[in-house]
C-alpha positions in Angstrom: 8.3 -42.7 -5.9 6.0 -39.6 -5.4 4.3 -38.3 -9.1 5.5 -34.8 -10.0 2.1 -32.3 -10.4 3.6 -29.0 -11.6 6.3 -28.4 -13.9 7.9 -24.6 -14.2 10.3 -24.4 -16.7 12.8 -22.1 -18.3 10.3 -19.3 -16.8 10.5 -15.8 -17.8 8.8 -12.6 -16.4 9.6 -9.2 -17.6 8.2 -5.6 -16.5 9.0 -3.4 -18.8 12.6 -3.0 -19.4 13.1 -5.0 -16.0 13.5 -9.3 -15.8 11.6 -10.5 -13.0 12.9 -14.0 -13.7 14.9 -15.5 -15.7 14.8 -18.9 -16.4 12.6 -19.7 -13.5 12.6 -23.5 -12.5 9.7 -25.1 -9.6 8.4 -28.1 -9.5 5.9 -29.8 -7.1 4.8 -33.6 -5.9 2.3 -34.7 -5.0 1.6 -34.8 -0.9 4.6 -32.7 -0.2 5.5 -29.0 1.4 7.5 -27.7 -0.6 9.3 -24.3 0.5 10.2 -21.1 -1.5 12.6 -19.0 0.2 14.2 -15.9 -1.4 15.5 -12.4 -0.7 12.9 -9.8 -1.6 13.1 -9.5 -5.4 14.3 -12.7 -5.6 11.2 -13.7 -7.9 9.6 -16.2 -5.5 6.6 -14.4 -5.4 6.1 -13.5 -9.6 6.9 -17.8 -10.1 3.8 -18.3 -7.6 1.4 -15.8 -9.1 2.3 -17.3 -12.8 1.5 -20.5 -11.2 -1.9 -19.0 -9.4 -2.3 -17.2 -13.5 -2.2 -13.7 -11.6 0.7 -13.0 -14.5 1.1 -14.6 -17.8 4.8 -15.9 -18.5 7.0 -14.3 -21.2 8.2 -17.3 -22.0 9.1 -21.0 -20.9 7.0 -24.1 -20.0 4.0 -24.1 -17.6 2.5 -27.6 -17.1 0.1 -29.4 -14.3 -0.5 -33.1 -14.0 1.3 -33.6 -17.2 -0.5 -31.0 -19.3 1.3 -28.2 -20.5 -0.5 -24.9 -20.5 0.0 -21.7 -22.9 -3.4 -19.9 -22.2 -3.4 -19.6 -18.5 -5.6 -17.5 -16.2 -6.5 -17.6 -12.7 -10.2 -19.0 -14.2 -7.5 -21.8 -15.2 -5.8 -22.6 -11.7 -8.6 -22.8 -9.7 -10.9 -25.1 -11.8 -7.3 -27.1 -11.6 -7.6 -27.1 -7.9 -4.9 -24.4 -7.6 -5.7 -22.2 -4.5 -3.4 -19.2 -3.0 -3.5 -17.9 0.5 -2.3 -14.2 0.1 -0.8 -12.3 2.8 -3.6 -9.7 3.2 -6.7 -11.7 4.2 -9.1 -11.7 1.3 -12.0 -11.5 4.1 -15.2 -9.6 4.8 -15.2 -8.6 8.1 -18.7 -7.9 8.7 -19.7 -11.4 7.1 -19.7 -14.8 8.8 -16.8 -17.4 9.0 -20.2 -19.5 6.8 -21.1 -16.2 4.8 -17.1 -15.5 3.3 -16.4 -19.3 2.4 -19.0 -19.8 0.4 -19.0 -16.5 -1.2 -19.1 -16.5 -4.9 -19.9 -20.6 -4.5 -23.4 -20.8 -2.9 -25.0 -23.8 -2.4 -29.0 -23.0 -3.6 -31.8 -24.8 -2.5 -33.7 -22.9 -5.0 -33.0 -20.1 -7.6 -32.7 -17.4 -5.1 -32.5 -19.4 -1.8 -29.0 -20.2 -0.5 -28.7 -24.1 1.4 -27.4 -23.0 4.2 -27.4 -25.9 6.2 -25.3 -28.0 3.3 -22.7 -25.4 3.3 -22.4 -25.6 7.0 -22.5 -29.6 7.3 -19.6 -29.4 4.3 -17.9 -26.8 5.5 -17.9 -28.6 9.3 -16.8 -32.0 7.6 -13.3 -29.7 6.7 -12.8 -28.4 9.7 -12.8 -31.9 11.3 -11.4 -34.0 9.1 -8.1 -31.2 9.0 -8.8 -30.1 12.8 -9.2 -26.1 11.4 -10.7 -25.5 14.8 -13.0 -22.3 13.8 -16.6 -21.2 14.9 -18.7 -21.0 11.3 -21.4 -18.4 13.0 -19.0 -16.3 14.4 -18.2 -12.9 12.3 -14.6 -12.2 11.1 -14.4 -9.3 13.0 -14.8 -11.4 16.2 -12.0 -14.2 15.5 -8.0 -14.1 15.8 -5.7 -13.6 13.3 -4.6 -17.3 13.5 -8.5 -18.2 13.3 -9.2 -16.0 9.8 -5.6 -17.5 8.1 -7.7 -21.3 8.7 -11.1 -19.8 7.5 -8.6 -18.6 4.5 -7.4 -21.9 4.3 -11.5 -23.6 4.6 -11.9 -21.5 1.3 -9.6 -23.2 -0.7 -10.4 -26.3 0.4 -14.1 -25.5 -0.1 -13.6 -24.7 -3.7 -11.9 -28.1 -4.1 -7.9 -27.0 -4.2 -5.3 -29.9 -4.2 -2.7 -27.5 -4.7 -2.2 -25.0 -1.7 0.0 -21.6 -2.0 0.8 -20.1 1.3 2.4 -16.6 0.9 4.6 -15.9 4.3 1.6 -17.4 5.9 3.3 -17.1 10.0 3.9 -13.5 9.5 1.4 -12.3 11.6 1.1 -15.2 13.9 2.5 -16.2 17.7 4.9 -19.1 18.0 1.5 -21.5 19.2 -0.8 -20.6 16.1 2.4 -21.7 13.7 2.3 -25.1 15.2 -1.3 -25.2 15.4 -0.8 -24.2 11.5 1.9 -26.4 11.1 -0.2 -29.2 12.2 -2.9 -28.2 10.0 0.0 -28.3 6.8 1.3 -31.9 7.8 -2.9 -33.4 8.0 -3.1 -31.7 4.8 -0.1 -33.5 3.1 -0.9 -36.5 4.9 -4.1 -36.3 3.1 -2.4 -35.9 -0.2 -2.6 -32.2 -0.8 0.2 -30.4 -2.1 1.3 -27.4 -0.6 4.1 -24.2 -1.7 5.4 -22.4 1.4 6.6 -19.0 1.2 8.9 -17.9 3.6 11.8 -15.5 4.8 11.8 -17.5 8.1 14.5 -20.3 7.5 14.1 -22.4 11.2 10.4 -22.5 10.2 11.5 -24.0 6.7 13.7 -26.3 8.1 10.8 -27.6 10.3 8.0 -27.9 8.0 9.4 -28.6 4.5 10.5 -31.9 2.6 12.4 -29.8 -0.1 13.2 -26.1 -0.6 13.8 -24.2 -3.3 16.2 -20.7 -3.3 15.7 -17.9 -5.9 18.3 -15.5 -5.8 18.4 -12.0 -8.3 15.4 -13.3 -10.3 17.1 -16.6 -11.1 16.7 -20.9 -9.3 19.7 -21.1 -7.6 19.1 -24.7 -6.2 15.9 -27.2 -5.2 17.0 -29.3 -1.8 15.7 -31.8 0.3 15.7 -30.7 3.6 17.5 -33.5 5.5 20.4 -32.6 3.0 20.8 -28.8 4.1 20.8 -26.2 7.3 19.9 -22.7 7.6 23.6 -21.7 7.2 23.3 -23.3 4.1 20.4 -21.6 2.8 21.3 -18.3 3.9 24.2 -18.6 1.6 22.5 -19.9 -1.0 20.0 -16.6 -0.3 22.7 -13.9 -0.6 25.2 -15.4 -2.2 28.1 -15.5 0.8 27.5 -16.4 4.4 25.3 -14.5 6.9 25.3 -13.8 10.7 22.3 -13.0 12.4 22.7 -14.4 15.8 24.1 -11.5 17.7 27.0 -11.8 20.4 24.8 -10.0 23.1 27.2 -8.2 25.8 25.6 -8.1 29.2 24.2 -4.6 29.9 25.8 -1.8 32.5 22.7 -0.6 33.6 23.1 2.6 35.1 21.1 5.8 33.9 16.9 5.7 33.4 17.2 7.2 30.0 13.2 6.8 29.3 10.6 6.7 31.6 6.9 5.6 30.2 4.5 5.9 33.6 0.8 4.6 33.4 -0.2 6.3 30.2 -3.2 5.8 28.2 -3.3 6.4 24.8 -6.5 6.3 22.4 -6.7 4.0 19.0 -9.2 4.3 15.9 -8.9 0.5 16.8 -10.2 -0.7 20.3 -7.8 -3.2 20.9 -4.9 -1.0 20.1 -5.8 1.4 22.9 -2.6 2.0 25.7 -4.5 1.0 29.1 -1.7 2.4 31.7 1.4 1.0 30.6 4.6 1.7 32.4 8.1 0.6 32.0 11.9 2.3 31.7 14.6 2.3 28.9 18.1 2.6 30.3 21.7 3.6 29.1 23.3 0.4 27.3 20.4 -1.6 27.0 18.1 -3.0 24.7 14.4 -3.2 25.6 12.7 -5.0 22.9 8.3 -5.4 22.7 7.2 -8.5 21.2 3.5 -8.6 20.4 1.1 -9.8 17.5 0.7 -6.9 15.5 -2.3 -4.6 16.3 -1.7 -4.8 20.1 -0.9 -1.0 20.7 2.5 -0.9 19.7 2.6 1.8 16.8 0.4 3.8 19.3 2.9 3.4 22.1 6.0 4.5 19.7 3.8 7.2 18.4 3.0 8.6 21.8 6.6 8.6 23.5 7.6 10.2 19.7 5.0 12.9 19.8 3.1 11.6 16.7 -0.1 10.8 19.0 -1.8 12.4 22.0 -1.2 11.2 25.7 -4.3 11.1 27.1 -3.8 10.7 31.1 0.2 9.7 32.5 3.8 10.7 31.8 6.8 10.3 29.9 10.1 11.3 31.0 13.7 11.5 29.2 16.1 12.0 31.4 14.6 13.5 33.9 12.6 15.9 31.6 9.2 16.0 30.6 8.5 15.2 26.8 4.6 14.6 27.2 2.9 15.7 24.4 5.7 17.7 22.9 6.4 18.3 19.4 8.2 15.7 17.0 11.3 18.3 16.7 11.2 18.8 20.2 11.8 15.1 21.3 14.5 15.0 18.5 16.1 18.2 19.6 16.5 16.7 23.0 18.3 13.2 22.4 15.7 10.6 20.8 15.7 9.3 17.2 13.1 7.4 15.9 13.3 4.6 13.0 9.2 4.6 11.7 7.7 1.6 11.4 6.6 3.0 7.7 9.7 3.7 5.6 7.8 5.2 2.9 4.9 6.8 5.0 7.4 8.7 7.8 11.2 7.8 7.1 11.6 8.7 4.4 10.9 11.7 1.7 10.7 9.8 -2.4 11.3 12.9 -4.0 14.4 13.9 -2.2 17.7 12.1 -3.0 20.4 10.0 -0.6 22.0 12.9 0.8 19.1 15.2 1.6 17.0 12.2 3.2 20.3 11.1 5.6 19.8 14.8 6.8 16.2 15.8 6.4 16.1 15.7 10.8 19.0 18.3 11.1 19.8 20.0 8.1 18.8 23.1 10.0 21.8 22.2 13.0 25.4 24.1 12.5 27.1 21.0 11.1 25.1 21.4 7.8 24.3 24.8 8.0 25.6 28.4 7.8 24.2 31.7 9.3 21.8 31.8 5.9 22.4 28.8 3.6 23.1 25.0 4.0 26.8 23.9 3.9 26.3 21.4 0.5 29.9 21.1 0.7 29.7 19.4 4.2 26.5 17.5 4.0 28.2 16.0 0.5 31.0 14.9 2.8 28.6 13.5 5.7 26.5 11.3 3.0 29.6 9.9 1.2 30.7 8.6 4.5 27.0 7.5 5.3 26.6 5.8 2.2 30.2 4.5 2.2 29.5 3.2 6.6 26.4 1.6 5.6 27.0 0.0 2.4 24.1 2.2 0.5 23.5 0.8 -3.3 24.1 2.5 -5.6 26.7 4.7 -3.9 25.9 7.9 -5.7 24.6 10.8 -3.2 22.4 12.6 -5.9 20.2 8.9 -7.1 16.6 10.0 -6.2 15.4 7.1 -2.8 12.4 6.1 -5.5 14.5 3.6 -7.6 16.1 1.8 -4.4 15.1 -1.8 -3.4 13.7 -2.1 0.3 17.2 -2.7 2.2 18.8 0.2 0.5 16.1 2.4 1.6 15.7 1.3 5.0 19.6 1.5 5.1 19.4 5.2 4.3 17.0 5.7 7.7 19.4 3.5 10.1 22.2 5.6 8.8 20.5 9.1 9.8 19.1 8.1 12.7 22.2 5.9 14.1 24.2 9.1 12.8 22.2 11.4 15.3 24.1 9.8 17.9 21.3 10.0 20.3 20.9 8.7 23.4 17.9 7.2 22.9 17.0 5.4 19.6 13.4 4.2 19.2 13.5 1.4 16.6 9.9 0.1 14.9 9.9 -2.5 12.5 13.8 -1.6 11.5 14.2 -5.0 9.2 10.8 -5.1 8.0 10.0 -6.6 4.8 13.9 -6.4 3.7 16.4 -9.0 2.7 18.3 -11.2 4.7 22.2 -9.3 4.1 20.4 -6.5 5.0 18.7 -7.9 8.2 22.1 -8.9 9.2 23.6 -5.6 9.0 21.0 -3.6 10.5 20.9 -5.8 13.4 24.5 -5.7 14.0 24.5 -1.8 13.8 22.0 -1.7 16.5 24.1 -3.6 18.7 26.7 -1.7 18.2 24.9 1.4 18.7 23.7 -0.2 22.3 27.7 -0.9 22.8 28.5 2.7 22.7 26.0 3.2 25.8 22.9 4.2 24.2 19.8 3.0 25.3 17.4 0.9 22.7 13.7 0.8 22.4 12.5 -2.0 19.7 9.3 -3.3 18.8 9.5 -5.8 16.0 7.0 -8.4 14.6 9.5 -10.9 14.6 9.7 -12.4 17.8 13.1 -14.6 16.8 14.6 -10.5 16.4 13.1 -9.5 19.1 14.9 -12.5 20.9 18.3 -12.1 19.4 18.5 -8.4 20.0 16.8 -7.4 23.7 18.3 -7.4 26.9 14.7 -7.2 28.3 11.3 -8.1 26.8 8.4 -6.6 27.0 5.1 -8.2 25.9 1.8 -6.4 24.6 -1.3 -7.7 24.3 -4.8 -5.8 23.6 -3.0 -2.3 24.5 -1.3 -3.5 28.1 1.8 -5.1 29.3 1.2 -8.9 29.6 4.7 -9.4 31.1 8.1 -8.1 30.8 11.0 -10.6 30.9 14.4 -10.9 31.2 17.0 -12.1 28.5 17.2 -14.8 30.4 14.1 -16.7 31.3 12.4 -15.6 27.8 12.1 -18.5 25.3 9.3 -18.8 22.3 7.4 -20.8 24.3 6.8 -17.9 27.5 6.7 -15.2 25.0 4.1 -16.9 23.0 2.0 -17.2 26.2 2.1 -14.0 27.0 1.3 -12.7 23.4 -2.0 -14.3 23.4 -2.6 -12.8 26.4 -1.8 -15.7 29.1 -1.0 -14.4 33.0 -2.1 -10.4 32.2 -3.4 -10.3 35.4 -0.2 -11.2 36.7 1.6 -8.1 38.6 5.7 -8.1 36.7 8.2 -5.7 37.5 7.8 -2.5 35.6 
């Protein structure tokens, strides 16, 4: 029987009048990988921030290695050997790997001199022991995302961590980097480390976990052994009902070319994201997905097509008409709708209510406007219908969008863009940061839009989403196209290979 080293029981946490955790429970055994899953707002990150000392608990018991702690802080957690790797890496880009790892914990030769040789020797022991594959003399700005994550793990080990909390660790990794991370985690576990793995990717949770804890609506729902459950049961525990994420795809009747991107060049603030000679087409009745590690030019490409960013060279046409460097309004008016990747920056006006956001892109058109004034009755009727169809909660059109959850805020944008009945939908990260129930709903609606003969260009950081929805997949790497695959020939392995730049020089059919 493994030894229990963490026990969080009857945990309560409030933020003002909001109860973030009610009767929370989590425990951890020595030498196990225990996954913590749940929808957004379920309380899982809050629970782990309490364990790491970032938040004080408002009630309940926190016990580490048999000792109950009431006066508890991050300093206490670190002294107890607890470390946390956050989604946003805490690394100084201009410094080397070695300098980042020892920052604040520098071994000294004398009062004013750091013993870099001793630090390097110690770090290289961790690299070799856990197969962490980093180069200590490289600067952070010159290494991959996967390497940066391994640096964060070494940082925690260097500080003497035995309990490691990983918050959505695979969110920015390719499938190959994810596999490498899982090997490292197994290695850590086999050497007696205990790992808490926060994730929403059920296939990964099933692969890496020994036990899985599910939270829903701030409460502990269940803790189960991996071999006693499956992804369908886990999803049901998370949402409270059965969830179906796999889409039944119909083969597209590909005919008319809607969007044609021809050898375009687009600038970027980041060198790796500059668009260099990209060409592809989107036809009516098909979903073309764009896969790639975030930051390889996906955002710049979409901004260029939608009129937000200038195209320096090349051509973009929609139904044969030139739309290169046209205004956002012009591009919308000719039949292109856009779900932007950042819902708060470009998708919604948080100072407006639900119905105002639902008509924000076409309030000036005849369907909502008279000769002089807006037709508020038509706007209200449209909003009520859209709220019902897209299951937006609460269902009051006058509610401010400031008070909405991420999932319901995203549903407003999806309802507005699909409701425009444009011939082409550009969907950038349509399910980013939302719960599994909303993901299911949005995917179904995007697929249904395709079935009505619309064309869709889908960009998603979730490879599973791209593969589930797309008829063809474009893989981007460093501002170019590494390959274009049909849905039938695309696998996680070959798409992941292209995401790392493999076969970059190969000429694919455009």
